[in-house]
PDBQT receptor file of N, H, CA, C and O in Angstrom, charges set to zero:
ATOM      1  N   MET A   1     -25.585 -15.288 -15.296  1.00  0.00    +0.000 N 
ATOM      2  CA  MET A   1     -25.028 -14.251 -14.431  1.00  0.00    +0.000 C 
ATOM      3  C   MET A   1     -23.904 -14.814 -13.564  1.00  0.00    +0.000 C 
ATOM      4  O   MET A   1     -22.842 -14.205 -13.438  1.00  0.00    +0.000 OA
ATOM      5  N   LEU A   2     -24.148 -15.982 -12.969  1.00  0.00    +0.000 N 
ATOM      6  H   LEU A   2     -25.011 -16.477 -13.071  1.00  0.00    +0.000 HD
ATOM      7  CA  LEU A   2     -23.134 -16.607 -12.130  1.00  0.00    +0.000 C 
ATOM      8  C   LEU A   2     -21.891 -16.977 -12.946  1.00  0.00    +0.000 C 
ATOM      9  O   LEU A   2     -20.764 -16.895 -12.458  1.00  0.00    +0.000 OA
ATOM     10  N   GLU A   3     -22.115 -17.375 -14.164  1.00  0.00    +0.000 N 
ATOM     11  H   GLU A   3     -23.031 -17.442 -14.561  1.00  0.00    +0.000 HD
ATOM     12  CA  GLU A   3     -20.998 -17.735 -15.031  1.00  0.00    +0.000 C 
ATOM     13  C   GLU A   3     -20.125 -16.513 -15.336  1.00  0.00    +0.000 C 
ATOM     14  O   GLU A   3     -18.899 -16.614 -15.391  1.00  0.00    +0.000 OA
ATOM     15  N   LEU A   4     -20.761 -15.376 -15.530  1.00  0.00    +0.000 N 
ATOM     16  H   LEU A   4     -21.757 -15.294 -15.484  1.00  0.00    +0.000 HD
ATOM     17  CA  LEU A   4     -20.025 -14.139 -15.786  1.00  0.00    +0.000 C 
ATOM     18  C   LEU A   4     -19.185 -13.744 -14.571  1.00  0.00    +0.000 C 
ATOM     19  O   LEU A   4     -18.032 -13.338 -14.714  1.00  0.00    +0.000 OA
ATOM     20  N   ILE A   5     -19.766 -13.864 -13.384  1.00  0.00    +0.000 N 
ATOM     21  H   ILE A   5     -20.703 -14.193 -13.269  1.00  0.00    +0.000 HD
ATOM     22  CA  ILE A   5     -19.034 -13.533 -12.155  1.00  0.00    +0.000 C 
ATOM     23  C   ILE A   5     -17.858 -14.491 -11.961  1.00  0.00    +0.000 C 
ATOM     24  O   ILE A   5     -16.767 -14.063 -11.584  1.00  0.00    +0.000 OA
ATOM     25  N   LEU A   6     -18.071 -15.771 -12.213  1.00  0.00    +0.000 N 
ATOM     26  H   LEU A   6     -18.957 -16.119 -12.519  1.00  0.00    +0.000 HD
ATOM     27  CA  LEU A   6     -17.007 -16.757 -12.085  1.00  0.00    +0.000 C 
ATOM     28  C   LEU A   6     -15.880 -16.469 -13.070  1.00  0.00    +0.000 C 
ATOM     29  O   LEU A   6     -14.707 -16.589 -12.717  1.00  0.00    +0.000 OA
ATOM     30  N   GLN A   7     -16.217 -16.096 -14.282  1.00  0.00    +0.000 N 
ATOM     31  H   GLN A   7     -17.170 -15.999 -14.568  1.00  0.00    +0.000 HD
ATOM     32  CA  GLN A   7     -15.201 -15.767 -15.282  1.00  0.00    +0.000 C 
ATOM     33  C   GLN A   7     -14.380 -14.560 -14.845  1.00  0.00    +0.000 C 
ATOM     34  O   GLN A   7     -13.166 -14.529 -15.047  1.00  0.00    +0.000 OA
ATOM     35  N   ALA A   8     -15.037 -13.557 -14.242  1.00  0.00    +0.000 N 
ATOM     36  H   ALA A   8     -16.024 -13.581 -14.078  1.00  0.00    +0.000 HD
ATOM     37  CA  ALA A   8     -14.320 -12.371 -13.756  1.00  0.00    +0.000 C 
ATOM     38  C   ALA A   8     -13.354 -12.749 -12.633  1.00  0.00    +0.000 C 
ATOM     39  O   ALA A   8     -12.223 -12.265 -12.597  1.00  0.00    +0.000 OA
ATOM     40  N   PHE A   9     -13.800 -13.616 -11.714  1.00  0.00    +0.000 N 
ATOM     41  H   PHE A   9     -14.719 -14.009 -11.744  1.00  0.00    +0.000 HD
ATOM     42  CA  PHE A   9     -12.912 -14.049 -10.634  1.00  0.00    +0.000 C 
ATOM     43  C   PHE A   9     -11.729 -14.842 -11.163  1.00  0.00    +0.000 C 
ATOM     44  O   PHE A   9     -10.611 -14.673 -10.677  1.00  0.00    +0.000 OA
ATOM     45  N   LEU A  10     -11.948 -15.692 -12.134  1.00  0.00    +0.000 N 
ATOM     46  H   LEU A  10     -12.856 -15.830 -12.529  1.00  0.00    +0.000 HD
ATOM     47  CA  LEU A  10     -10.852 -16.477 -12.706  1.00  0.00    +0.000 C 
ATOM     48  C   LEU A  10      -9.854 -15.572 -13.428  1.00  0.00    +0.000 C 
ATOM     49  O   LEU A  10      -8.644 -15.782 -13.350  1.00  0.00    +0.000 OA
ATOM     50  N   THR A  11     -10.366 -14.576 -14.121  1.00  0.00    +0.000 N 
ATOM     51  H   THR A  11     -11.350 -14.405 -14.184  1.00  0.00    +0.000 HD
ATOM     52  CA  THR A  11      -9.470 -13.639 -14.802  1.00  0.00    +0.000 C 
ATOM     53  C   THR A  11      -8.633 -12.870 -13.790  1.00  0.00    +0.000 C 
ATOM     54  O   THR A  11      -7.425 -12.721 -13.977  1.00  0.00    +0.000 OA
ATOM     55  N   MET A  12      -9.256 -12.379 -12.720  1.00  0.00    +0.000 N 
ATOM     56  H   MET A  12     -10.237 -12.500 -12.568  1.00  0.00    +0.000 HD
ATOM     57  CA  MET A  12      -8.519 -11.652 -11.688  1.00  0.00    +0.000 C 
ATOM     58  C   MET A  12      -7.524 -12.554 -10.986  1.00  0.00    +0.000 C 
ATOM     59  O   MET A  12      -6.443 -12.102 -10.609  1.00  0.00    +0.000 OA
ATOM     60  N   ASN A  13      -7.867 -13.819 -10.802  1.00  0.00    +0.000 N 
ATOM     61  H   ASN A  13      -8.746 -14.186 -11.108  1.00  0.00    +0.000 HD
ATOM     62  CA  ASN A  13      -6.942 -14.765 -10.197  1.00  0.00    +0.000 C 
ATOM     63  C   ASN A  13      -5.720 -14.945 -11.088  1.00  0.00    +0.000 C 
ATOM     64  O   ASN A  13      -4.599 -15.056 -10.591  1.00  0.00    +0.000 OA
ATOM     65  N   GLY A  14      -5.927 -14.975 -12.375  1.00  0.00    +0.000 N 
ATOM     66  H   GLY A  14      -6.838 -14.885 -12.778  1.00  0.00    +0.000 HD
ATOM     67  CA  GLY A  14      -4.802 -15.074 -13.306  1.00  0.00    +0.000 C 
ATOM     68  C   GLY A  14      -3.880 -13.878 -13.216  1.00  0.00    +0.000 C 
ATOM     69  O   GLY A  14      -2.659 -14.020 -13.284  1.00  0.00    +0.000 OA
ATOM     70  N   PHE A  15      -4.468 -12.685 -13.061  1.00  0.00    +0.000 N 
ATOM     71  H   PHE A  15      -5.460 -12.570 -13.006  1.00  0.00    +0.000 HD
ATOM     72  CA  PHE A  15      -3.641 -11.483 -12.896  1.00  0.00    +0.000 C 
ATOM     73  C   PHE A  15      -2.916 -11.498 -11.558  1.00  0.00    +0.000 C 
ATOM     74  O   PHE A  15      -1.751 -11.110 -11.476  1.00  0.00    +0.000 OA
ATOM     75  N   ALA A  16      -3.593 -11.938 -10.526  1.00  0.00    +0.000 N 
ATOM     76  H   ALA A  16      -4.539 -12.253 -10.593  1.00  0.00    +0.000 HD
ATOM     77  CA  ALA A  16      -3.028 -11.894  -9.176  1.00  0.00    +0.000 C 
ATOM     78  C   ALA A  16      -1.866 -12.870  -9.003  1.00  0.00    +0.000 C 
ATOM     79  O   ALA A  16      -1.013 -12.661  -8.141  1.00  0.00    +0.000 OA
ATOM     80  N   THR A  17      -1.821 -13.920  -9.801  1.00  0.00    +0.000 N 
ATOM     81  H   THR A  17      -2.514 -14.089 -10.502  1.00  0.00    +0.000 HD
ATOM     82  CA  THR A  17      -0.721 -14.877  -9.669  1.00  0.00    +0.000 C 
ATOM     83  C   THR A  17       0.476 -14.498 -10.525  1.00  0.00    +0.000 C 
ATOM     84  O   THR A  17       1.512 -15.158 -10.455  1.00  0.00    +0.000 OA
ATOM     85  N   SER A  18       0.359 -13.463 -11.320  1.00  0.00    +0.000 N 
ATOM     86  H   SER A  18      -0.482 -12.926 -11.377  1.00  0.00    +0.000 HD
ATOM     87  CA  SER A  18       1.469 -12.999 -12.142  1.00  0.00    +0.000 C 
ATOM     88  C   SER A  18       2.426 -12.179 -11.279  1.00  0.00    +0.000 C 
ATOM     89  O   SER A  18       1.982 -11.264 -10.584  1.00  0.00    +0.000 OA
ATOM     90  N   PRO A  19       3.719 -12.479 -11.302  1.00  0.00    +0.000 N 
ATOM     91  CA  PRO A  19       4.668 -11.725 -10.470  1.00  0.00    +0.000 C 
ATOM     92  C   PRO A  19       4.748 -10.244 -10.850  1.00  0.00    +0.000 C 
ATOM     93  O   PRO A  19       4.964  -9.395  -9.986  1.00  0.00    +0.000 OA
ATOM     94  N   ILE A  20       4.579  -9.937 -12.109  1.00  0.00    +0.000 N 
ATOM     95  H   ILE A  20       4.403 -10.627 -12.811  1.00  0.00    +0.000 HD
ATOM     96  CA  ILE A  20       4.661  -8.543 -12.540  1.00  0.00    +0.000 C 
ATOM     97  C   ILE A  20       3.499  -7.739 -11.961  1.00  0.00    +0.000 C 
ATOM     98  O   ILE A  20       3.688  -6.627 -11.470  1.00  0.00    +0.000 OA
ATOM     99  N   VAL A  21       2.309  -8.305 -12.021  1.00  0.00    +0.000 N 
ATOM    100  H   VAL A  21       2.155  -9.209 -12.420  1.00  0.00    +0.000 HD
ATOM    101  CA  VAL A  21       1.137  -7.620 -11.464  1.00  0.00    +0.000 C 
ATOM    102  C   VAL A  21       1.280  -7.480  -9.955  1.00  0.00    +0.000 C 
ATOM    103  O   VAL A  21       0.909  -6.450  -9.393  1.00  0.00    +0.000 OA
ATOM    104  N   LEU A  22       1.812  -8.498  -9.296  1.00  0.00    +0.000 N 
ATOM    105  H   LEU A  22       2.113  -9.335  -9.752  1.00  0.00    +0.000 HD
ATOM    106  CA  LEU A  22       2.002  -8.411  -7.844  1.00  0.00    +0.000 C 
ATOM    107  C   LEU A  22       3.005  -7.313  -7.488  1.00  0.00    +0.000 C 
ATOM    108  O   LEU A  22       2.827  -6.618  -6.488  1.00  0.00    +0.000 OA
ATOM    109  N   LEU A  23       4.051  -7.152  -8.290  1.00  0.00    +0.000 N 
ATOM    110  H   LEU A  23       4.196  -7.717  -9.102  1.00  0.00    +0.000 HD
ATOM    111  CA  LEU A  23       5.015  -6.074  -8.040  1.00  0.00    +0.000 C 
ATOM    112  C   LEU A  23       4.363  -4.708  -8.227  1.00  0.00    +0.000 C 
ATOM    113  O   LEU A  23       4.585  -3.797  -7.428  1.00  0.00    +0.000 OA
ATOM    114  N   VAL A  24       3.571  -4.565  -9.266  1.00  0.00    +0.000 N 
ATOM    115  H   VAL A  24       3.390  -5.305  -9.915  1.00  0.00    +0.000 HD
ATOM    116  CA  VAL A  24       2.871  -3.299  -9.492  1.00  0.00    +0.000 C 
ATOM    117  C   VAL A  24       1.932  -2.999  -8.329  1.00  0.00    +0.000 C 
ATOM    118  O   VAL A  24       1.891  -1.874  -7.832  1.00  0.00    +0.000 OA
ATOM    119  N   LEU A  25       1.179  -4.005  -7.897  1.00  0.00    +0.000 N 
ATOM    120  H   LEU A  25       1.211  -4.920  -8.301  1.00  0.00    +0.000 HD
ATOM    121  CA  LEU A  25       0.275  -3.806  -6.757  1.00  0.00    +0.000 C 
ATOM    122  C   LEU A  25       1.046  -3.464  -5.480  1.00  0.00    +0.000 C 
ATOM    123  O   LEU A  25       0.580  -2.663  -4.671  1.00  0.00    +0.000 OA
ATOM    124  N   ALA A  26       2.220  -4.065  -5.297  1.00  0.00    +0.000 N 
ATOM    125  H   ALA A  26       2.599  -4.716  -5.955  1.00  0.00    +0.000 HD
ATOM    126  CA  ALA A  26       3.035  -3.764  -4.113  1.00  0.00    +0.000 C 
ATOM    127  C   ALA A  26       3.502  -2.317  -4.136  1.00  0.00    +0.000 C 
ATOM    128  O   ALA A  26       3.468  -1.636  -3.111  1.00  0.00    +0.000 OA
ATOM    129  N   PHE A  27       3.938  -1.842  -5.301  1.00  0.00    +0.000 N 
ATOM    130  H   PHE A  27       3.966  -2.394  -6.134  1.00  0.00    +0.000 HD
ATOM    131  CA  PHE A  27       4.379  -0.448  -5.393  1.00  0.00    +0.000 C 
ATOM    132  C   PHE A  27       3.222   0.522  -5.179  1.00  0.00    +0.000 C 
ATOM    133  O   PHE A  27       3.385   1.549  -4.521  1.00  0.00    +0.000 OA
ATOM    134  N   ILE A  28       2.063   0.199  -5.729  1.00  0.00    +0.000 N 
ATOM    135  H   ILE A  28       1.931  -0.635  -6.263  1.00  0.00    +0.000 HD
ATOM    136  CA  ILE A  28       0.889   1.050  -5.523  1.00  0.00    +0.000 C 
ATOM    137  C   ILE A  28       0.504   1.064  -4.044  1.00  0.00    +0.000 C 
ATOM    138  O   ILE A  28       0.186   2.120  -3.497  1.00  0.00    +0.000 OA
ATOM    139  N   GLY A  29       0.533  -0.098  -3.399  1.00  0.00    +0.000 N 
ATOM    140  H   GLY A  29       0.791  -0.956  -3.844  1.00  0.00    +0.000 HD
ATOM    141  CA  GLY A  29       0.208  -0.170  -1.978  1.00  0.00    +0.000 C 
ATOM    142  C   GLY A  29       1.195   0.596  -1.120  1.00  0.00    +0.000 C 
ATOM    143  O   GLY A  29       0.802   1.261  -0.162  1.00  0.00    +0.000 OA
ATOM    144  N   ALA A  30       2.480   0.509  -1.458  1.00  0.00    +0.000 N 
ATOM    145  H   ALA A  30       2.800  -0.030  -2.237  1.00  0.00    +0.000 HD
ATOM    146  CA  ALA A  30       3.493   1.245  -0.698  1.00  0.00    +0.000 C 
ATOM    147  C   ALA A  30       3.306   2.751  -0.858  1.00  0.00    +0.000 C 
ATOM    148  O   ALA A  30       3.430   3.504   0.108  1.00  0.00    +0.000 OA
ATOM    149  N   TYR A  31       3.010   3.180  -2.064  1.00  0.00    +0.000 N 
ATOM    150  H   TYR A  31       2.909   2.569  -2.849  1.00  0.00    +0.000 HD
ATOM    151  CA  TYR A  31       2.793   4.611  -2.300  1.00  0.00    +0.000 C 
ATOM    152  C   TYR A  31       1.572   5.104  -1.532  1.00  0.00    +0.000 C 
ATOM    153  O   TYR A  31       1.629   6.128  -0.851  1.00  0.00    +0.000 OA
ATOM    154  N   LEU A  32       0.468   4.368  -1.647  1.00  0.00    +0.000 N 
ATOM    155  H   LEU A  32       0.422   3.536  -2.201  1.00  0.00    +0.000 HD
ATOM    156  CA  LEU A  32      -0.743   4.784  -0.946  1.00  0.00    +0.000 C 
ATOM    157  C   LEU A  32      -0.553   4.750   0.561  1.00  0.00    +0.000 C 
ATOM    158  O   LEU A  32      -1.082   5.605   1.271  1.00  0.00    +0.000 OA
ATOM    159  N   GLY A  33       0.197   3.771   1.058  1.00  0.00    +0.000 N 
ATOM    160  H   GLY A  33       0.627   3.077   0.481  1.00  0.00    +0.000 HD
ATOM    161  CA  GLY A  33       0.471   3.706   2.488  1.00  0.00    +0.000 C 
ATOM    162  C   GLY A  33       1.262   4.903   2.970  1.00  0.00    +0.000 C 
ATOM    163  O   GLY A  33       0.984   5.445   4.040  1.00  0.00    +0.000 OA
ATOM    164  N   SER A  34       2.247   5.321   2.189  1.00  0.00    +0.000 N 
ATOM    165  H   SER A  34       2.473   4.881   1.319  1.00  0.00    +0.000 HD
ATOM    166  CA  SER A  34       3.032   6.492   2.585  1.00  0.00    +0.000 C 
ATOM    167  C   SER A  34       2.196   7.760   2.545  1.00  0.00    +0.000 C 
ATOM    168  O   SER A  34       2.387   8.653   3.370  1.00  0.00    +0.000 OA
ATOM    169  N   ARG A  35       1.274   7.848   1.599  1.00  0.00    +0.000 N 
ATOM    170  H   ARG A  35       1.119   7.123   0.929  1.00  0.00    +0.000 HD
ATOM    171  CA  ARG A  35       0.397   9.017   1.523  1.00  0.00    +0.000 C 
ATOM    172  C   ARG A  35      -0.566   9.049   2.709  1.00  0.00    +0.000 C 
ATOM    173  O   ARG A  35      -0.836  10.119   3.254  1.00  0.00    +0.000 OA
ATOM    174  N   VAL A  36      -1.081   7.903   3.109  1.00  0.00    +0.000 N 
ATOM    175  H   VAL A  36      -0.862   7.033   2.666  1.00  0.00    +0.000 HD
ATOM    176  CA  VAL A  36      -2.017   7.843   4.239  1.00  0.00    +0.000 C 
ATOM    177  C   VAL A  36      -1.317   8.246   5.523  1.00  0.00    +0.000 C 
ATOM    178  O   VAL A  36      -1.899   8.949   6.350  1.00  0.00    +0.000 OA
ATOM    179  N   VAL A  37      -0.071   7.810   5.703  1.00  0.00    +0.000 N 
ATOM    180  H   VAL A  37       0.401   7.239   5.032  1.00  0.00    +0.000 HD
ATOM    181  CA  VAL A  37       0.675   8.158   6.912  1.00  0.00    +0.000 C 
ATOM    182  C   VAL A  37       0.873   9.666   6.995  1.00  0.00    +0.000 C 
ATOM    183  O   VAL A  37       0.823  10.236   8.085  1.00  0.00    +0.000 OA
ATOM    184  N   GLU A  38       1.096  10.316   5.864  1.00  0.00    +0.000 N 
ATOM    185  H   GLU A  38       1.137   9.853   4.979  1.00  0.00    +0.000 HD
ATOM    186  CA  GLU A  38       1.282  11.765   5.871  1.00  0.00    +0.000 C 
ATOM    187  C   GLU A  38      -0.027  12.501   6.165  1.00  0.00    +0.000 C 
ATOM    188  O   GLU A  38      -0.006  13.595   6.731  1.00  0.00    +0.000 OA
ATOM    189  N   VAL A  39      -1.146  11.921   5.792  1.00  0.00    +0.000 N 
ATOM    190  H   VAL A  39      -1.163  11.032   5.333  1.00  0.00    +0.000 HD
ATOM    191  CA  VAL A  39      -2.428  12.606   5.948  1.00  0.00    +0.000 C 
ATOM    192  C   VAL A  39      -2.967  12.483   7.370  1.00  0.00    +0.000 C 
ATOM    193  O   VAL A  39      -3.560  13.427   7.891  1.00  0.00    +0.000 OA
ATOM    194  N   ILE A  40      -2.768  11.333   7.996  1.00  0.00    +0.000 N 
ATOM    195  H   ILE A  40      -2.286  10.566   7.573  1.00  0.00    +0.000 HD
ATOM    196  CA  ILE A  40      -3.317  11.114   9.338  1.00  0.00    +0.000 C 
ATOM    197  C   ILE A  40      -2.491  11.913  10.352  1.00  0.00    +0.000 C 
ATOM    198  O   ILE A  40      -1.286  11.690  10.468  1.00  0.00    +0.000 OA
ATOM    199  N   PRO A  41      -3.110  12.830  11.080  1.00  0.00    +0.000 N 
ATOM    200  CA  PRO A  41      -2.352  13.705  11.995  1.00  0.00    +0.000 C 
ATOM    201  C   PRO A  41      -1.632  12.939  13.104  1.00  0.00    +0.000 C 
ATOM    202  O   PRO A  41      -0.515  13.300  13.475  1.00  0.00    +0.000 OA
ATOM    203  N   PHE A  42      -2.254  11.890  13.637  1.00  0.00    +0.000 N 
ATOM    204  H   PHE A  42      -3.161  11.596  13.336  1.00  0.00    +0.000 HD
ATOM    205  CA  PHE A  42      -1.644  11.147  14.740  1.00  0.00    +0.000 C 
ATOM    206  C   PHE A  42      -0.312  10.543  14.318  1.00  0.00    +0.000 C 
ATOM    207  O   PHE A  42       0.678  10.658  15.041  1.00  0.00    +0.000 OA
ATOM    208  N   THR A  43      -0.279   9.907  13.163  1.00  0.00    +0.000 N 
ATOM    209  H   THR A  43      -1.083   9.814  12.576  1.00  0.00    +0.000 HD
ATOM    210  CA  THR A  43       0.973   9.294  12.712  1.00  0.00    +0.000 C 
ATOM    211  C   THR A  43       1.994  10.348  12.334  1.00  0.00    +0.000 C 
ATOM    212  O   THR A  43       3.195  10.130  12.490  1.00  0.00    +0.000 OA
ATOM    213  N   ARG A  44       1.536  11.480  11.842  1.00  0.00    +0.000 N 
ATOM    214  H   ARG A  44       0.560  11.657  11.715  1.00  0.00    +0.000 HD
ATOM    215  CA  ARG A  44       2.471  12.552  11.498  1.00  0.00    +0.000 C 
ATOM    216  C   ARG A  44       3.184  13.063  12.744  1.00  0.00    +0.000 C 
ATOM    217  O   ARG A  44       4.381  13.348  12.705  1.00  0.00    +0.000 OA
ATOM    218  N   ARG A  45       2.445  13.181  13.860  1.00  0.00    +0.000 N 
ATOM    219  H   ARG A  45       1.473  12.950  13.891  1.00  0.00    +0.000 HD
ATOM    220  CA  ARG A  45       3.073  13.623  15.110  1.00  0.00    +0.000 C 
ATOM    221  C   ARG A  45       4.108  12.614  15.592  1.00  0.00    +0.000 C 
ATOM    222  O   ARG A  45       5.169  13.005  16.079  1.00  0.00    +0.000 OA
ATOM    223  N   ILE A  46       3.816  11.325  15.463  1.00  0.00    +0.000 N 
ATOM    224  H   ILE A  46       2.954  11.008  15.068  1.00  0.00    +0.000 HD
ATOM    225  CA  ILE A  46       4.775  10.298  15.872  1.00  0.00    +0.000 C 
ATOM    226  C   ILE A  46       6.046  10.412  15.042  1.00  0.00    +0.000 C 
ATOM    227  O   ILE A  46       7.150  10.344  15.582  1.00  0.00    +0.000 OA
ATOM    228  N   ILE A  47       5.898  10.583  13.739  1.00  0.00    +0.000 N 
ATOM    229  H   ILE A  47       5.001  10.638  13.300  1.00  0.00    +0.000 HD
ATOM    230  CA  ILE A  47       7.060  10.699  12.864  1.00  0.00    +0.000 C 
ATOM    231  C   ILE A  47       7.858  11.949  13.205  1.00  0.00    +0.000 C 
ATOM    232  O   ILE A  47       9.087  11.898  13.238  1.00  0.00    +0.000 OA
ATOM    233  N   GLU A  48       7.191  13.066  13.457  1.00  0.00    +0.000 N 
ATOM    234  H   GLU A  48       6.192  13.107  13.430  1.00  0.00    +0.000 HD
ATOM    235  CA  GLU A  48       7.896  14.298  13.804  1.00  0.00    +0.000 C 
ATOM    236  C   GLU A  48       8.659  14.144  15.117  1.00  0.00    +0.000 C 
ATOM    237  O   GLU A  48       9.772  14.655  15.245  1.00  0.00    +0.000 OA
ATOM    238  N   ARG A  49       8.077  13.448  16.091  1.00  0.00    +0.000 N 
ATOM    239  H   ARG A  49       7.173  13.033  15.986  1.00  0.00    +0.000 HD
ATOM    240  CA  ARG A  49       8.792  13.217  17.356  1.00  0.00    +0.000 C 
ATOM    241  C   ARG A  49      10.042  12.380  17.132  1.00  0.00    +0.000 C 
ATOM    242  O   ARG A  49      11.102  12.687  17.677  1.00  0.00    +0.000 OA
ATOM    243  N   ARG A  50       9.926  11.338  16.345  1.00  0.00    +0.000 N 
ATOM    244  H   ARG A  50       9.064  11.088  15.903  1.00  0.00    +0.000 HD
ATOM    245  CA  ARG A  50      11.091  10.482  16.073  1.00  0.00    +0.000 C 
ATOM    246  C   ARG A  50      12.173  11.251  15.341  1.00  0.00    +0.000 C 
ATOM    247  O   ARG A  50      13.358  11.077  15.628  1.00  0.00    +0.000 OA
ATOM    248  N   GLU A  51      11.783  12.103  14.392  1.00  0.00    +0.000 N 
ATOM    249  H   GLU A  51      10.821  12.244  14.159  1.00  0.00    +0.000 HD
ATOM    250  CA  GLU A  51      12.773  12.895  13.672  1.00  0.00    +0.000 C 
ATOM    251  C   GLU A  51      13.443  13.898  14.604  1.00  0.00    +0.000 C 
ATOM    252  O   GLU A  51      14.641  14.153  14.478  1.00  0.00    +0.000 OA
ATOM    253  N   ALA A  52      12.685  14.470  15.538  1.00  0.00    +0.000 N 
ATOM    254  H   ALA A  52      11.712  14.263  15.640  1.00  0.00    +0.000 HD
ATOM    255  CA  ALA A  52      13.252  15.421  16.487  1.00  0.00    +0.000 C 
ATOM    256  C   ALA A  52      14.224  14.725  17.436  1.00  0.00    +0.000 C 
ATOM    257  O   ALA A  52      15.273  15.275  17.769  1.00  0.00    +0.000 OA
ATOM    258  N   GLN A  53      13.873  13.512  17.870  1.00  0.00    +0.000 N 
ATOM    259  H   GLN A  53      13.020  13.065  17.600  1.00  0.00    +0.000 HD
ATOM    260  CA  GLN A  53      14.766  12.761  18.748  1.00  0.00    +0.000 C 
ATOM    261  C   GLN A  53      16.047  12.373  18.001  1.00  0.00    +0.000 C 
ATOM    262  O   GLN A  53      17.136  12.414  18.576  1.00  0.00    +0.000 OA
ATOM    263  N   ALA A  54      15.922  12.001  16.735  1.00  0.00    +0.000 N 
ATOM    264  H   ALA A  54      15.038  11.968  16.269  1.00  0.00    +0.000 HD
ATOM    265  CA  ALA A  54      17.087  11.649  15.944  1.00  0.00    +0.000 C 
ATOM    266  C   ALA A  54      17.982  12.870  15.730  1.00  0.00    +0.000 C 
ATOM    267  O   ALA A  54      19.206  12.742  15.717  1.00  0.00    +0.000 OA
ATOM    268  N   ALA A  55      17.380  14.063  15.562  1.00  0.00    +0.000 N 
ATOM    269  H   ALA A  55      16.386  14.168  15.572  1.00  0.00    +0.000 HD
ATOM    270  CA  ALA A  55      18.157  15.291  15.385  1.00  0.00    +0.000 C 
ATOM    271  C   ALA A  55      18.878  15.671  16.669  1.00  0.00    +0.000 C 
ATOM    272  O   ALA A  55      19.987  16.204  16.618  1.00  0.00    +0.000 OA
ATOM    273  N   GLU A  56      18.268  15.405  17.817  1.00  0.00    +0.000 N 
ATOM    274  H   GLU A  56      17.368  14.971  17.858  1.00  0.00    +0.000 HD
ATOM    275  CA  GLU A  56      18.919  15.704  19.095  1.00  0.00    +0.000 C 
ATOM    276  C   GLU A  56      20.126  14.832  19.323  1.00  0.00    +0.000 C 
ATOM    277  O   GLU A  56      21.131  15.277  19.879  1.00  0.00    +0.000 OA
ATOM    278  N   ARG A  57      20.030  13.569  18.889  1.00  0.00    +0.000 N 
ATOM    279  H   ARG A  57      19.214  13.207  18.438  1.00  0.00    +0.000 HD
ATOM    280  CA  ARG A  57      21.144  12.626  19.074  1.00  0.00    +0.000 C 
ATOM    281  C   ARG A  57      22.336  12.945  18.179  1.00  0.00    +0.000 C 
ATOM    282  O   ARG A  57      23.478  12.628  18.510  1.00  0.00    +0.000 OA
ATOM    283  N   ASP A  58      22.054  13.576  17.042  1.00  0.00    +0.000 N 
ATOM    284  H   ASP A  58      21.126  13.834  16.773  1.00  0.00    +0.000 HD
ATOM    285  CA  ASP A  58      23.155  13.876  16.098  1.00  0.00    +0.000 C 
ATOM    286  C   ASP A  58      23.958  15.056  16.502  1.00  0.00    +0.000 C 
ATOM    287  O   ASP A  58      24.908  15.422  15.810  1.00  0.00    +0.000 OA
TER     288      ASP A  58
């Protein structure tokens, strides 16, 4: 059982050190982060205030 778990960790480590996989994970993280910001009401209010202030300055 321990050997199976160790093999899974080594395989994931191999994927994690690949630059292509890291880029894919970065894009997925950026997308999910932007979705979370839109869903959380507190952050949405902050963004709306900043956009309103930017519109006033223009």
